[in-house]
mmCIF file as gemmi writes it, N, C-alpha and C atoms, coordinates in Angstrom:
data_model
loop_
_atom_site.group_PDB
_atom_site.id
_atom_site.type_symbol
_atom_site.label_atom_id
_atom_site.label_alt_id
_atom_site.label_comp_id
_atom_site.label_asym_id
_atom_site.label_entity_id
_atom_site.label_seq_id
_atom_site.pdbx_PDB_ins_code
_atom_site.Cartn_x
_atom_site.Cartn_y
_atom_site.Cartn_z
_atom_site.occupancy
_atom_site.B_iso_or_equiv
_atom_site.pdbx_formal_charge
_atom_site.auth_seq_id
_atom_site.auth_asym_id
_atom_site.pdbx_PDB_model_num
ATOM 1 N N . UNK Axp A 1 ? 23.441 -47.753 55.512 1 0 ? 1 A 1
ATOM 2 C CA . UNK Axp A 1 ? 22.683 -49.023 55.803 1 0 ? 1 A 1
ATOM 3 C C . UNK Axp A 1 ? 23.336 -50.064 56.643 1 0 ? 1 A 1
ATOM 4 N N . UNK Axp A 2 ? 24.603 -50.29 56.203 1 0 ? 2 A 1
ATOM 5 C CA . UNK Axp A 2 ? 25.077 -51.181 57.002 1 0 ? 2 A 1
ATOM 6 C C . UNK Axp A 2 ? 25.407 -50.901 58.713 1 0 ? 2 A 1
ATOM 7 N N . UNK Axp A 3 ? 25.766 -49.474 58.642 1 0 ? 3 A 1
ATOM 8 C CA . UNK Axp A 3 ? 25.829 -49.104 60.065 1 0 ? 3 A 1
ATOM 9 C C . UNK Axp A 3 ? 24.49 -49.071 60.81 1 0 ? 3 A 1
ATOM 10 N N . UNK Axp A 4 ? 23.345 -48.974 60.065 1 0 ? 4 A 1
ATOM 11 C CA . UNK Axp A 4 ? 22.013 -49.062 60.88 1 0 ? 4 A 1
ATOM 12 C C . UNK Axp A 4 ? 22.027 -50.579 61.274 1 0 ? 4 A 1
ATOM 13 N N . UNK Axp A 5 ? 22.143 -51.541 60.362 1 0 ? 5 A 1
ATOM 14 C CA . UNK Axp A 5 ? 22.026 -52.939 60.456 1 0 ? 5 A 1
ATOM 15 C C . UNK Axp A 5 ? 22.922 -53.272 61.872 1 0 ? 5 A 1
ATOM 16 N N . UNK Axp A 6 ? 24.229 -52.425 61.903 1 0 ? 6 A 1
ATOM 17 C CA . UNK Axp A 6 ? 24.989 -52.902 63.232 1 0 ? 6 A 1
ATOM 18 C C . UNK Axp A 6 ? 24.67 -52.343 64.51 1 0 ? 6 A 1
ATOM 19 N N . UNK Axp A 7 ? 23.939 -51.106 64.28 1 0 ? 7 A 1
ATOM 20 C CA . UNK Axp A 7 ? 23.517 -50.458 65.521 1 0 ? 7 A 1
ATOM 21 C C . UNK Axp A 7 ? 22.223 -50.949 66.011 1 0 ? 7 A 1
ATOM 22 N N . UNK Axp A 8 ? 21.595 -51.74 65.006 1 0 ? 8 A 1
ATOM 23 C CA . UNK Axp A 8 ? 20.256 -52.201 65.601 1 0 ? 8 A 1
ATOM 24 C C . UNK Axp A 8 ? 20.332 -53.784 65.332 1 0 ? 8 A 1
ATOM 25 N N . UNK Axp A 9 ? 21.146 -54.431 65.505 1 0 ? 9 A 1
ATOM 26 C CA . UNK Axp A 9 ? 21.586 -55.694 65.358 1 0 ? 9 A 1
ATOM 27 C C . UNK Axp A 9 ? 20.33 -56.734 65.807 1 0 ? 9 A 1
ATOM 28 N N . UNK Axp A 10 ? 19.884 -56.506 67.184 1 0 ? 10 A 1
ATOM 29 C CA . UNK Axp A 10 ? 18.932 -57.306 67.665 1 0 ? 10 A 1
ATOM 30 C C . UNK Axp A 10 ? 17.501 -57.042 67.17 1 0 ? 10 A 1
ATOM 31 N N . UNK Axp A 11 ? 17.25 -55.823 66.591 1 0 ? 11 A 1
ATOM 32 C CA . UNK Axp A 11 ? 16.016 -55.648 65.713 1 0 ? 11 A 1
ATOM 33 C C . UNK Axp A 11 ? 16.043 -56.327 64.475 1 0 ? 11 A 1
ATOM 34 N N . UNK Axp A 12 ? 17.06 -56.673 63.758 1 0 ? 12 A 1
ATOM 35 C CA . UNK Axp A 12 ? 17.069 -57.068 62.525 1 0 ? 12 A 1
ATOM 36 C C . UNK Axp A 12 ? 17.331 -58.531 62.778 1 0 ? 12 A 1
ATOM 37 N N . UNK Axp A 13 ? 17.718 -59.096 63.765 1 0 ? 13 A 1
ATOM 38 C CA . UNK Axp A 13 ? 17.781 -60.328 64.226 1 0 ? 13 A 1
ATOM 39 C C . UNK Axp A 13 ? 16.436 -60.993 64.277 1 0 ? 13 A 1
ATOM 40 N N . UNK Axp A 14 ? 15.67 -60.225 64.999 1 0 ? 14 A 1
ATOM 41 C CA . UNK Axp A 14 ? 14.195 -60.571 65.475 1 0 ? 14 A 1
ATOM 42 C C . UNK Axp A 14 ? 13.336 -60.676 63.98 1 0 ? 14 A 1
ATOM 43 N N . UNK Axp A 15 ? 13.701 -59.861 62.959 1 0 ? 15 A 1
ATOM 44 C CA . UNK Axp A 15 ? 13.008 -59.532 61.689 1 0 ? 15 A 1
ATOM 45 C C . UNK Axp A 15 ? 13.393 -60.825 61.11 1 0 ? 15 A 1
ATOM 46 N N . UNK Axp A 16 ? 14.799 -61.108 61.251 1 0 ? 16 A 1
ATOM 47 C CA . UNK Axp A 16 ? 15.091 -62.495 60.411 1 0 ? 16 A 1
ATOM 48 C C . UNK Axp A 16 ? 14.384 -63.647 60.799 1 0 ? 16 A 1
ATOM 49 N N . UNK Axp A 17 ? 14.204 -63.886 61.952 1 0 ? 17 A 1
ATOM 50 C CA . UNK Axp A 17 ? 13.77 -65.111 62.829 1 0 ? 17 A 1
ATOM 51 C C . UNK Axp A 17 ? 12.11 -65.053 62.26 1 0 ? 17 A 1
ATOM 52 N N . UNK Axp A 18 ? 11.476 -63.705 62.198 1 0 ? 18 A 1
ATOM 53 C CA . UNK Axp A 18 ? 10.007 -63.598 61.874 1 0 ? 18 A 1
ATOM 54 C C . UNK Axp A 18 ? 9.917 -64.181 60.315 1 0 ? 18 A 1
ATOM 55 N N . UNK Axp A 19 ? 10.898 -63.707 59.409 1 0 ? 19 A 1
ATOM 56 C CA . UNK Axp A 19 ? 10.863 -64.083 58.227 1 0 ? 19 A 1
ATOM 57 C C . UNK Axp A 19 ? 11.104 -65.683 57.702 1 0 ? 19 A 1
ATOM 58 N N . UNK Axp A 20 ? 12.18 -66.009 58.602 1 0 ? 20 A 1
ATOM 59 C CA . UNK Axp A 20 ? 12.336 -67.473 58.374 1 0 ? 20 A 1
ATOM 60 C C . UNK Axp A 20 ? 11.454 -68.497 58.942 1 0 ? 20 A 1
ATOM 61 N N . UNK Axp A 21 ? 10.805 -67.979 59.816 1 0 ? 21 A 1
ATOM 62 C CA . UNK Axp A 21 ? 9.619 -68.802 60.522 1 0 ? 21 A 1
ATOM 63 C C . UNK Axp A 21 ? 8.522 -68.867 59.527 1 0 ? 21 A 1
ATOM 64 N N . UNK Axp A 22 ? 8.113 -67.906 58.789 1 0 ? 22 A 1
ATOM 65 C CA . UNK Axp A 22 ? 7.081 -67.717 57.724 1 0 ? 22 A 1
ATOM 66 C C . UNK Axp A 22 ? 7.461 -68.479 56.554 1 0 ? 22 A 1
ATOM 67 N N . UNK Axp A 23 ? 8.746 -68.346 56.317 1 0 ? 23 A 1
ATOM 68 C CA . UNK Axp A 23 ? 9.489 -69.199 55.001 1 0 ? 23 A 1
ATOM 69 C C . UNK Axp A 23 ? 9.339 -70.671 55.479 1 0 ? 23 A 1
ATOM 70 N N . UNK Axp A 24 ? 9.923 -70.928 56.454 1 0 ? 24 A 1
ATOM 71 C CA . UNK Axp A 24 ? 9.859 -72.393 57.021 1 0 ? 24 A 1
ATOM 72 C C . UNK Axp A 24 ? 8.34 -73.157 56.949 1 0 ? 24 A 1
ATOM 73 N N . UNK Axp A 25 ? 7.771 -72.183 57.487 1 0 ? 25 A 1
ATOM 74 C CA . UNK Axp A 25 ? 6.392 -72.839 57.69 1 0 ? 25 A 1
ATOM 75 C C . UNK Axp A 25 ? 5.812 -73.092 56.357 1 0 ? 25 A 1
ATOM 76 N N . UNK Axp A 26 ? 5.89 -72.339 55.284 1 0 ? 26 A 1
ATOM 77 C CA . UNK Axp A 26 ? 5.49 -72.669 53.821 1 0 ? 26 A 1
ATOM 78 C C . UNK Axp A 26 ? 6.27 -73.773 53.393 1 0 ? 26 A 1
ATOM 79 N N . UNK Axp A 27 ? 7.325 -74.02 53.717 1 0 ? 27 A 1
ATOM 80 C CA . UNK Axp A 27 ? 8.124 -75.151 53.235 1 0 ? 27 A 1
ATOM 81 C C . UNK Axp A 27 ? 7.613 -76.466 53.892 1 0 ? 27 A 1
ATOM 82 N N . UNK Axp A 28 ? 7.646 -76.231 55.184 1 0 ? 28 A 1
ATOM 83 C CA . UNK Axp A 28 ? 7.33 -77.463 56.087 1 0 ? 28 A 1
ATOM 84 C C . UNK Axp A 28 ? 5.89 -78.153 55.722 1 0 ? 28 A 1
ATOM 85 N N . UNK Axp A 29 ? 4.759 -76.946 55.498 1 0 ? 29 A 1
ATOM 86 C CA . UNK Axp A 29 ? 3.57 -77.556 55.431 1 0 ? 29 A 1
ATOM 87 C C . UNK Axp A 29 ? 2.973 -77.204 53.982 1 0 ? 29 A 1
ATOM 88 N N . UNK Axp A 30 ? 3.758 -77.703 52.871 1 0 ? 30 A 1
ATOM 89 C CA . UNK Axp A 30 ? 3.412 -77.362 51.605 1 0 ? 30 A 1
ATOM 90 C C . UNK Axp A 30 ? 2.263 -78.095 50.992 1 0 ? 30 A 1
ATOM 91 N N . UNK Axp A 31 ? 1.955 -79.041 51.831 1 0 ? 31 A 1
ATOM 92 C CA . UNK Axp A 31 ? 0.615 -79.981 51.457 1 0 ? 31 A 1
ATOM 93 C C . UNK Axp A 31 ? -0.626 -79.538 52.254 1 0 ? 31 A 1
ATOM 94 N N . UNK Axp A 32 ? -0.497 -78.579 52.958 1 0 ? 32 A 1
ATOM 95 C CA . UNK Axp A 32 ? -1.694 -78.017 53.921 1 0 ? 32 A 1
ATOM 96 C C . UNK Axp A 32 ? -1.653 -76.607 53.637 1 0 ? 32 A 1
ATOM 97 N N . UNK Axp A 33 ? -2.769 -76.186 52.819 1 0 ? 33 A 1
ATOM 98 C CA . UNK Axp A 33 ? -2.949 -74.856 52.404 1 0 ? 33 A 1
ATOM 99 C C . UNK Axp A 33 ? -3.533 -74.157 53.574 1 0 ? 33 A 1
ATOM 100 N N . UNK Axp A 34 ? -4.279 -74.743 54.387 1 0 ? 34 A 1
ATOM 101 C CA . UNK Axp A 34 ? -4.748 -73.776 55.664 1 0 ? 34 A 1
ATOM 102 C C . UNK Axp A 34 ? -3.638 -73.502 56.5 1 0 ? 34 A 1
ATOM 103 N N . UNK Axp A 35 ? -2.729 -74.428 57.014 1 0 ? 35 A 1
ATOM 104 C CA . UNK Axp A 35 ? -1.738 -74.057 57.675 1 0 ? 35 A 1
ATOM 105 C C . UNK Axp A 35 ? -0.768 -73.145 56.83 1 0 ? 35 A 1
ATOM 106 N N . UNK Axp A 36 ? -0.473 -73.282 55.705 1 0 ? 36 A 1
ATOM 107 C CA . UNK Axp A 36 ? 0.43 -72.057 54.957 1 0 ? 36 A 1
ATOM 108 C C . UNK Axp A 36 ? -0.388 -70.737 54.963 1 0 ? 36 A 1
ATOM 109 N N . UNK Axp A 37 ? -1.657 -70.623 54.825 1 0 ? 37 A 1
ATOM 110 C CA . UNK Axp A 37 ? -2.328 -69.381 55.059 1 0 ? 37 A 1
ATOM 111 C C . UNK Axp A 37 ? -2.066 -68.89 56.371 1 0 ? 37 A 1
ATOM 112 N N . UNK Axp A 38 ? -2.159 -69.531 57.475 1 0 ? 38 A 1
ATOM 113 C CA . UNK Axp A 38 ? -1.892 -69.318 58.585 1 0 ? 38 A 1
ATOM 114 C C . UNK Axp A 38 ? -0.395 -68.634 58.809 1 0 ? 38 A 1
ATOM 115 N N . UNK Axp A 39 ? 0.386 -69.267 58.382 1 0 ? 39 A 1
ATOM 116 C CA . UNK Axp A 39 ? 1.715 -68.87 58.345 1 0 ? 39 A 1
ATOM 117 C C . UNK Axp A 39 ? 1.863 -67.518 57.59 1 0 ? 39 A 1
ATOM 118 N N . UNK Axp A 40 ? 1.215 -67.486 56.22 1 0 ? 40 A 1
ATOM 119 C CA . UNK Axp A 40 ? 1.19 -66.014 55.648 1 0 ? 40 A 1
ATOM 120 C C . UNK Axp A 40 ? 0.742 -65.183 56.51 1 0 ? 40 A 1
ATOM 121 N N . UNK Axp A 41 ? -0.378 -65.119 56.946 1 0 ? 41 A 1
ATOM 122 C CA . UNK Axp A 41 ? -0.982 -63.893 57.619 1 0 ? 41 A 1
ATOM 123 C C . UNK Axp A 41 ? -0.253 -63.655 58.921 1 0 ? 41 A 1
ATOM 124 N N . UNK Axp A 42 ? 0.122 -64.94 59.624 1 0 ? 42 A 1
ATOM 125 C CA . UNK Axp A 42 ? 1.131 -64.438 60.929 1 0 ? 42 A 1
ATOM 126 C C . UNK Axp A 42 ? 2.4 -63.756 60.657 1 0 ? 42 A 1
ATOM 127 N N . UNK Axp A 43 ? 2.951 -64.08 59.64 1 0 ? 43 A 1
ATOM 128 C CA . UNK Axp A 43 ? 4.255 -63.501 59.143 1 0 ? 43 A 1
ATOM 129 C C . UNK Axp A 43 ? 3.983 -62.141 58.752 1 0 ? 43 A 1
ATOM 130 N N . UNK Axp A 44 ? 3.072 -61.857 57.935 1 0 ? 44 A 1
ATOM 131 C CA . UNK Axp A 44 ? 2.831 -60.519 57.45 1 0 ? 44 A 1
ATOM 132 C C . UNK Axp A 44 ? 2.427 -59.655 58.797 1 0 ? 44 A 1
ATOM 133 N N . UNK Axp A 45 ? 1.61 -60.192 59.65 1 0 ? 45 A 1
ATOM 134 C CA . UNK Axp A 45 ? 1.198 -59.575 60.796 1 0 ? 45 A 1
ATOM 135 C C . UNK Axp A 45 ? 2.302 -59.013 61.628 1 0 ? 45 A 1
ATOM 136 N N . UNK Axp A 46 ? 3.285 -60.139 61.937 1 0 ? 46 A 1
ATOM 137 C CA . UNK Axp A 46 ? 4.389 -60.027 62.888 1 0 ? 46 A 1
ATOM 138 C C . UNK Axp A 46 ? 5.539 -58.738 62.043 1 0 ? 46 A 1
ATOM 139 N N . UNK Axp A 47 ? 5.411 -58.95 60.683 1 0 ? 47 A 1
ATOM 140 C CA . UNK Axp A 47 ? 6.388 -57.993 60.162 1 0 ? 47 A 1
ATOM 141 C C . UNK Axp A 47 ? 5.734 -56.493 60.441 1 0 ? 47 A 1
ATOM 142 N N . UNK Axp A 48 ? 4.496 -56.413 60.297 1 0 ? 48 A 1
ATOM 143 C CA . UNK Axp A 48 ? 3.95 -55.067 60.442 1 0 ? 48 A 1
ATOM 144 C C . UNK Axp A 48 ? 4.091 -54.7 61.998 1 0 ? 48 A 1
ATOM 145 N N . UNK Axp A 49 ? 3.922 -55.499 62.835 1 0 ? 49 A 1
ATOM 146 C CA . UNK Axp A 49 ? 4.141 -55.025 64.324 1 0 ? 49 A 1
ATOM 147 C C . UNK Axp A 49 ? 5.826 -54.934 64.509 1 0 ? 49 A 1
ATOM 148 N N . UNK Axp A 50 ? 6.574 -55.656 63.788 1 0 ? 50 A 1
ATOM 149 C CA . UNK Axp A 50 ? 7.787 -55.528 64.162 1 0 ? 50 A 1
ATOM 150 C C . UNK Axp A 50 ? 8.171 -54.005 63.483 1 0 ? 50 A 1
ATOM 151 N N . UNK Axp A 51 ? 7.682 -53.617 62.687 1 0 ? 51 A 1
ATOM 152 C CA . UNK Axp A 51 ? 8.11 -52.273 62.036 1 0 ? 51 A 1
ATOM 153 C C . UNK Axp A 51 ? 7.641 -51.173 62.844 1 0 ? 51 A 1
ATOM 154 N N . UNK Axp A 52 ? 6.336 -51.522 63.542 1 0 ? 52 A 1
ATOM 155 C CA . UNK Axp A 52 ? 5.798 -50.429 64.285 1 0 ? 52 A 1
ATOM 156 C C . UNK Axp A 52 ? 6.56 -50.27 65.565 1 0 ? 52 A 1
ATOM 157 N N . UNK Axp A 53 ? 7.011 -51.464 66.282 1 0 ? 53 A 1
ATOM 158 C CA . UNK Axp A 53 ? 7.726 -51.238 67.396 1 0 ? 53 A 1
ATOM 159 C C . UNK Axp A 53 ? 9.173 -50.728 67.169 1 0 ? 53 A 1
ATOM 160 N N . UNK Axp A 54 ? 9.928 -51.173 66.14 1 0 ? 54 A 1
ATOM 161 C CA . UNK Axp A 54 ? 11.141 -50.83 65.799 1 0 ? 54 A 1
ATOM 162 C C . UNK Axp A 54 ? 11.029 -49.155 65.692 1 0 ? 54 A 1
ATOM 163 N N . UNK Axp A 55 ? 10.043 -48.838 64.887 1 0 ? 55 A 1
ATOM 164 C CA . UNK Axp A 55 ? 10.099 -47.128 64.546 1 0 ? 55 A 1
ATOM 165 C C . UNK Axp A 55 ? 9.776 -46.494 66.065 1 0 ? 55 A 1
ATOM 166 N N . UNK Axp A 56 ? 8.921 -47.139 66.782 1 0 ? 56 A 1
ATOM 167 C CA . UNK Axp A 56 ? 8.623 -46.559 67.888 1 0 ? 56 A 1
ATOM 168 C C . UNK Axp A 56 ? 9.547 -46.472 69.081 1 0 ? 56 A 1
ATOM 169 N N . UNK Axp A 57 ? 10.541 -47.298 68.909 1 0 ? 57 A 1
ATOM 170 C CA . UNK Axp A 57 ? 11.684 -47.421 69.698 1 0 ? 57 A 1
ATOM 171 C C . UNK Axp A 57 ? 12.613 -46.241 69.368 1 0 ? 57 A 1
ATOM 172 N N . UNK Axp A 58 ? 12.619 -46.308 67.753 1 0 ? 58 A 1
ATOM 173 C CA . UNK Axp A 58 ? 13.447 -45.326 67.394 1 0 ? 58 A 1
ATOM 174 C C . UNK Axp A 58 ? 13.205 -43.867 67.396 1 0 ? 58 A 1
ATOM 175 N N . UNK Axp A 59 ? 11.981 -43.553 67.887 1 0 ? 59 A 1
ATOM 176 C CA . UNK Axp A 59 ? 11.18 -42.313 67.938 1 0 ? 59 A 1
ATOM 177 C C . UNK Axp A 59 ? 11.06 -41.721 66.74 1 0 ? 59 A 1
ATOM 178 N N . UNK Axp A 60 ? 10.768 -42.565 65.42 1 0 ? 60 A 1
ATOM 179 C CA . UNK Axp A 60 ? 10.574 -41.859 64.292 1 0 ? 60 A 1
ATOM 180 C C . UNK Axp A 60 ? 9.302 -42.385 63.534 1 0 ? 60 A 1
ATOM 181 N N . UNK Axp A 61 ? 8.484 -42.858 64.35 1 0 ? 61 A 1
ATOM 182 C CA . UNK Axp A 61 ? 7.318 -43.398 63.744 1 0 ? 61 A 1
ATOM 183 C C . UNK Axp A 61 ? 6.167 -42.457 63.283 1 0 ? 61 A 1
ATOM 184 N N . UNK Axp A 62 ? 6.115 -42.313 62.07 1 0 ? 62 A 1
ATOM 185 C CA . UNK Axp A 62 ? 4.972 -41.306 61.562 1 0 ? 62 A 1
ATOM 186 C C . UNK Axp A 62 ? 4.042 -42.036 60.878 1 0 ? 62 A 1
ATOM 187 N N . UNK Axp A 63 ? 2.916 -41.429 60.476 1 0 ? 63 A 1
ATOM 188 C CA . UNK Axp A 63 ? 1.767 -41.996 59.659 1 0 ? 63 A 1
ATOM 189 C C . UNK Axp A 63 ? 2.144 -42.697 58.471 1 0 ? 63 A 1
ATOM 190 N N . UNK Axp A 64 ? 3.061 -41.936 57.936 1 0 ? 64 A 1
ATOM 191 C CA . UNK Axp A 64 ? 3.574 -42.459 56.489 1 0 ? 64 A 1
ATOM 192 C C . UNK Axp A 64 ? 4.47 -43.691 56.57 1 0 ? 64 A 1
ATOM 193 N N . UNK Axp A 65 ? 5.31 -43.838 57.486 1 0 ? 65 A 1
ATOM 194 C CA . UNK Axp A 65 ? 6.057 -45.108 57.776 1 0 ? 65 A 1
ATOM 195 C C . UNK Axp A 65 ? 5.052 -46.05 58.299 1 0 ? 65 A 1
ATOM 196 N N . UNK Axp A 66 ? 3.972 -46.045 59.097 1 0 ? 66 A 1
ATOM 197 C CA . UNK Axp A 66 ? 3.297 -46.81 59.621 1 0 ? 66 A 1
ATOM 198 C C . UNK Axp A 66 ? 2.304 -47.53 58.309 1 0 ? 66 A 1
ATOM 199 N N . UNK Axp A 67 ? 1.957 -46.509 57.553 1 0 ? 67 A 1
ATOM 200 C CA . UNK Axp A 67 ? 1.138 -46.975 56.254 1 0 ? 67 A 1
ATOM 201 C C . UNK Axp A 67 ? 1.782 -47.824 55.381 1 0 ? 67 A 1
ATOM 202 N N . UNK Axp A 68 ? 3.337 -47.273 55.225 1 0 ? 68 A 1
ATOM 203 C CA . UNK Axp A 68 ? 4.054 -47.955 54.42 1 0 ? 68 A 1
ATOM 204 C C . UNK Axp A 68 ? 4.268 -49.464 54.804 1 0 ? 68 A 1
ATOM 205 N N . UNK Axp A 69 ? 4.367 -49.795 55.937 1 0 ? 69 A 1
ATOM 206 C CA . UNK Axp A 69 ? 4.473 -51.084 56.618 1 0 ? 69 A 1
ATOM 207 C C . UNK Axp A 69 ? 3.408 -51.724 56.366 1 0 ? 69 A 1
ATOM 208 N N . UNK Axp A 70 ? 2.409 -51.146 56.685 1 0 ? 70 A 1
ATOM 209 C CA . UNK Axp A 70 ? 0.692 -51.714 56.316 1 0 ? 70 A 1
ATOM 210 C C . UNK Axp A 70 ? 0.686 -52.113 54.953 1 0 ? 70 A 1
ATOM 211 N N . UNK Axp A 71 ? 0.954 -51.41 54.201 1 0 ? 71 A 1
ATOM 212 C CA . UNK Axp A 71 ? 0.81 -51.525 52.433 1 0 ? 71 A 1
ATOM 213 C C . UNK Axp A 71 ? 1.821 -52.909 52.128 1 0 ? 71 A 1
ATOM 214 N N . UNK Axp A 72 ? 2.801 -52.777 52.666 1 0 ? 72 A 1
ATOM 215 C CA . UNK Axp A 72 ? 3.974 -53.958 52.241 1 0 ? 72 A 1
ATOM 216 C C . UNK Axp A 72 ? 3.524 -55.399 52.816 1 0 ? 72 A 1
ATOM 217 N N . UNK Axp A 73 ? 2.856 -55.097 54.075 1 0 ? 73 A 1
ATOM 218 C CA . UNK Axp A 73 ? 2.245 -56.424 54.624 1 0 ? 73 A 1
ATOM 219 C C . UNK Axp A 73 ? 1.037 -56.845 53.885 1 0 ? 73 A 1
ATOM 220 N N . UNK Axp A 74 ? 0.173 -56.041 53.462 1 0 ? 74 A 1
ATOM 221 C CA . UNK Axp A 74 ? -1.078 -56.348 52.831 1 0 ? 74 A 1
ATOM 222 C C . UNK Axp A 74 ? -0.566 -57.016 51.354 1 0 ? 74 A 1
ATOM 223 N N . UNK Axp A 75 ? 0.26 -56.47 50.785 1 0 ? 75 A 1
ATOM 224 C CA . UNK Axp A 75 ? 1.039 -56.523 49.608 1 0 ? 75 A 1
ATOM 225 C C . UNK Axp A 75 ? 1.515 -58.145 49.551 1 0 ? 75 A 1
ATOM 226 N N . UNK Axp A 76 ? 2.25 -58.234 50.554 1 0 ? 76 A 1
ATOM 227 C CA . UNK Axp A 76 ? 2.902 -59.692 50.739 1 0 ? 76 A 1
ATOM 228 C C . UNK Axp A 76 ? 1.98 -60.719 50.91 1 0 ? 76 A 1
ATOM 229 N N . UNK Axp A 77 ? 0.944 -60.409 51.562 1 0 ? 77 A 1
ATOM 230 C CA . UNK Axp A 77 ? -0.097 -61.341 51.957 1 0 ? 77 A 1
ATOM 231 C C . UNK Axp A 77 ? -0.891 -61.805 50.789 1 0 ? 77 A 1
ATOM 232 N N . UNK Axp A 78 ? -1.135 -61.017 49.831 1 0 ? 78 A 1
ATOM 233 C CA . UNK Axp A 78 ? -1.957 -61.056 48.799 1 0 ? 78 A 1
ATOM 234 C C . UNK Axp A 78 ? -1.217 -61.996 47.834 1 0 ? 78 A 1
ATOM 235 N N . UNK Axp A 79 ? 0.121 -61.426 47.631 1 0 ? 79 A 1
ATOM 236 C CA . UNK Axp A 79 ? 1.011 -62.337 46.555 1 0 ? 79 A 1
ATOM 237 C C . UNK Axp A 79 ? 1.391 -63.693 47.192 1 0 ? 79 A 1
ATOM 238 N N . UNK Axp A 80 ? 1.582 -63.99 48.505 1 0 ? 80 A 1
ATOM 239 C CA . UNK Axp A 80 ? 1.703 -65.214 49.106 1 0 ? 80 A 1
ATOM 240 C C . UNK Axp A 80 ? 0.512 -65.982 49.072 1 0 ? 80 A 1
ATOM 241 N N . UNK Axp A 81 ? -0.571 -65.485 49.446 1 0 ? 81 A 1
ATOM 242 C CA . UNK Axp A 81 ? -1.929 -66.189 49.23 1 0 ? 81 A 1
ATOM 243 C C . UNK Axp A 81 ? -2.168 -66.594 48.01 1 0 ? 81 A 1
ATOM 244 N N . UNK Axp A 82 ? -1.92 -65.947 46.95 1 0 ? 82 A 1
ATOM 245 C CA . UNK Axp A 82 ? -2.18 -65.95 45.514 1 0 ? 82 A 1
ATOM 246 C C . UNK Axp A 82 ? -1.306 -67.489 45.089 1 0 ? 82 A 1
ATOM 247 N N . UNK Axp A 83 ? -0.084 -67.493 45.738 1 0 ? 83 A 1
ATOM 248 C CA . UNK Axp A 83 ? 0.516 -68.653 45.279 1 0 ? 83 A 1
ATOM 249 C C . UNK Axp A 83 ? -0.053 -69.828 46.247 1 0 ? 83 A 1
ATOM 250 N N . UNK Axp A 84 ? -0.018 -69.523 47.219 1 0 ? 84 A 1
ATOM 251 C CA . UNK Axp A 84 ? -0.531 -70.728 48.208 1 0 ? 84 A 1
ATOM 252 C C . UNK Axp A 84 ? -1.803 -71.169 47.456 1 0 ? 84 A 1
ATOM 253 N N . UNK Axp A 85 ? -2.653 -70.531 47.197 1 0 ? 85 A 1
ATOM 254 C CA . UNK Axp A 85 ? -3.983 -71.285 46.76 1 0 ? 85 A 1
ATOM 255 C C . UNK Axp A 85 ? -3.755 -71.78 45.272 1 0 ? 85 A 1
ATOM 256 N N . UNK Axp A 86 ? -2.877 -71.284 44.35 1 0 ? 86 A 1
ATOM 257 C CA . UNK Axp A 86 ? -2.646 -71.697 43.155 1 0 ? 86 A 1
ATOM 258 C C . UNK Axp A 86 ? -1.659 -73.107 43.118 1 0 ? 86 A 1
ATOM 259 N N . UNK Axp A 87 ? -1.061 -73.198 44.235 1 0 ? 87 A 1
ATOM 260 C CA . UNK Axp A 87 ? -0.065 -74.336 44.292 1 0 ? 87 A 1
ATOM 261 C C . UNK Axp A 87 ? -0.912 -75.509 44.53 1 0 ? 87 A 1
């Protein structure tokens, strides 16, 4: 795992920026639910696209991997949307 991160440092740095952008947006706009929802959906979409691009570049993108990224993105969006709406 650590070797994978070292060999793909740029990929994981981009992922870190995507996730920090989403987390930062939720914190900065904690009083505006509409903007928070935009951050949730844009971050989940960016995560899904990052996964597609990463595995495409690695030449190991399979339908199973794509489906997994899609499900994780949807699950994260549902959980975060529930938190944003209830807060």
